[in-house]
C-alpha positions as CSV (number, residue, x, y, z in Angstrom):
1,M,39.8,13.7,-31.6
2,S,36.1,14.0,-30.1
3,E,35.4,17.1,-28.0
4,K,34.2,16.4,-24.7
5,K,30.9,17.1,-24.0
6,M,30.6,19.9,-21.4
7,K,27.8,20.5,-18.9
8,L,27.1,23.5,-16.7
9,P,28.0,22.4,-12.9
10,V,24.8,21.5,-10.8
11,G,25.6,24.3,-8.3
12,I,25.0,26.9,-11.0
13,Q,21.8,25.2,-12.6
14,L,19.8,24.9,-9.3
15,A,21.1,28.7,-8.4
16,N,19.5,29.4,-12.2
17,I,16.2,27.9,-11.7
18,V,15.8,29.4,-8.3
19,L,16.4,32.6,-9.6
20,C,14.3,32.3,-12.4
21,I,11.3,31.1,-10.2
22,G,12.2,33.9,-7.8
23,I,12.0,36.6,-10.4
24,W,8.9,35.5,-11.8
25,F,7.2,35.0,-8.4
26,G,8.3,38.7,-7.4
27,L,6.9,39.9,-10.7
28,Q,3.6,38.1,-9.9
29,K,3.5,39.6,-6.4
30,A,4.3,43.1,-7.6
31,F,2.0,43.5,-10.7
32,G,-0.8,40.8,-9.9
33,W,0.0,39.2,-13.2
34,W,-1.9,35.9,-13.8
35,E,-4.1,36.3,-10.7
36,D,-7.2,35.3,-12.8
37,S,-5.6,32.7,-15.0
38,E,-7.6,29.4,-15.0
39,N,-4.8,27.4,-13.7
40,G,-3.7,29.9,-10.8
41,P,-0.5,31.8,-10.9
42,L,1.7,29.0,-9.7
43,F,1.4,27.0,-13.1
44,S,2.2,30.5,-15.1
45,I,5.1,31.2,-13.2
46,L,6.7,27.8,-13.3
47,I,5.9,27.8,-17.2
48,C,7.7,31.1,-17.3
49,A,10.5,30.1,-15.2
50,L,11.2,27.1,-17.2
51,I,11.2,29.2,-20.5
52,T,13.8,31.6,-18.8
53,F,15.7,28.9,-17.3
54,M,16.3,27.5,-20.5
55,F,17.3,30.5,-22.2
56,T,19.8,31.7,-19.4
57,N,21.1,28.0,-19.5
58,S,22.1,28.4,-23.0
59,V,23.6,31.7,-22.5
60,L,25.7,30.3,-19.5
61,Y,26.8,27.5,-21.3
62,G,27.9,29.4,-24.1
63,Y,30.1,31.7,-21.7
64,F,31.4,28.8,-20.0
65,R,32.5,27.1,-23.1
66,S,33.9,30.4,-24.4
67,Q,36.3,30.6,-21.1
68,N,37.4,26.9,-21.0
69,K,39.0,27.1,-24.8
């Protein structure tokens, strides 16, 4: 018996990445982090958002998987 590989719904993934970018963009505006970074703040925001997105995606995946047992 092979277990069907479950994927998160696309809508949840899109909302997640928008939320991650929004959070880091808000932190940048609020605290002025990365203002003087050589690549500019946008690059740093996207890197942090990507890391946060991968982490929250795995958390959400675990949550949905536990719900669908």
